[in-house]
Structure formats: C-alpha cells, structure tokens
N, C-alpha and C positions, 0 to 999 in steps of 0.2 A: 503545484509541484507531487505527482505520486513517485509512487518505485513501481516499474512493470520490469517484465522480462517473458520470453517463451522459453518451455522444456517438450523433449518428450515424452510420455507415460504411456508405455502400452502399444507402442505404435499410433497413440492419437498425440496431436501438435499442439497444447494449450498456450493459449495467453491469461497471465498473470496483473493483478494491479491492484496495491496497498494503497491504502491512505489519501492522503492528498488533502487540498486545501477546496474545500467545496462551499465556502461564503467568502471571498476576497471581503479583506480591511477596507475601512475607506481611508485608513491611510498608507494605502498603497502598500509598498516593499519596508517600510516604516513598523507595520504592526501587525501581530498574526494573524487574524481572521479567525475563523472557522475551520475546523479539520476533520477528518474520516479515520476511521477507521476497519474499515470491513475490505475484506477479499475479493475483487469479481474474478472470478474463472472465466476464460474465453477460451471453445474447444472446437475444433475447427474439422468436420468429416465430410463427406460428402456434399461439398460446396455449401454447406450453412454451417452457420455458424449457435452455437447455446451458452447459451448466457445462464450462470448463475451466481449470485451474491449470496457471499455467505457471510451473517454480521458478527459484530463481536457478543460474544459471546460467556466469555470466562475473565473468569479474574486475574489469570496470568498469561491474559490477553495484550498484546502490545497498546499502549499507550495512542490517542489520537495523537496523529502528527502528518505535517505536509514538509514542504521541502528536503527530503530525504535522499540520501543515496541510492542503490542498490540494483542487483542484479541476480541473475539464477545460473543456478550451477546444476545440470540434474532433474531432479526433482527438489530441489531445493530454492527457496529463495533469501536470500539474503539480503538486510537493509541497515543503514547506519545512519543517527543522527534524525537531523531534523530538526524543526520546531513545534514546539506544543505551547499550550494555556491560552491566553486571547490578550486583547488591544491590553488592558491592565498587565495583567502578568503573564508576558511573554516568556517561556524558557526555550532553552539550545542543548538537544539532545545529544549525548553522547556516547549512546547504547550504540552496543553491536547484536540486532537477532538474525534467526534463523529458522525459518521456515520452511517446515516438510511439506509436500503438495502427494496424496497419493488418492 
C-alpha cells in the first residue's frame, strides 16, 4: 500500500505516489516485505501522461515504508506512519511528513 493523491500546479494536473510495498513478504500480512521510498509523478496534459520517477537521494529523505496513510492539499503530499523494516525487524512508524511538490 502506497500514499497517493492529486493536485493542480500551474494549471497542470498531477498525480503523485510515494513509497509502498515493492516486494511482498512470504508471511503475508504478518511480515514487513520490502518497501520503497521513491516518488512517482504523473502529469496529464493534452490526453498524454508524462511519468517521472524521483528516486530517494537525500539524507533527510523519508525512510522506505508501506502501509502508510496520506493525502494531498494544494501542492503538498502529507503522509503518516506506516511500516518499515523487514520480516525480522518490522517497525511501526508514527511520524507525520510533508513533501512540497513544485
């Protein structure tokens, strides 16, 4: 499960997706699996969709996570908590993060 939403910026409509489970655990819902922390931007204009992947690059970038909740407001993606780690050391996150998209 990833965090996703849409927003309008400079009269263009964007969809945004952050993180999520990229390799499910063999334990199903009892395990952590493998999570991502990239941002995928989808921009729709003139009946075409442009896709751009923004890979995690910075030390202050949010850690990999899945099973988070979030939403967009104007050009900001808010996401809360989720699950990180792996099957051996799963971690429940309780942080609130804001990503400004420009």
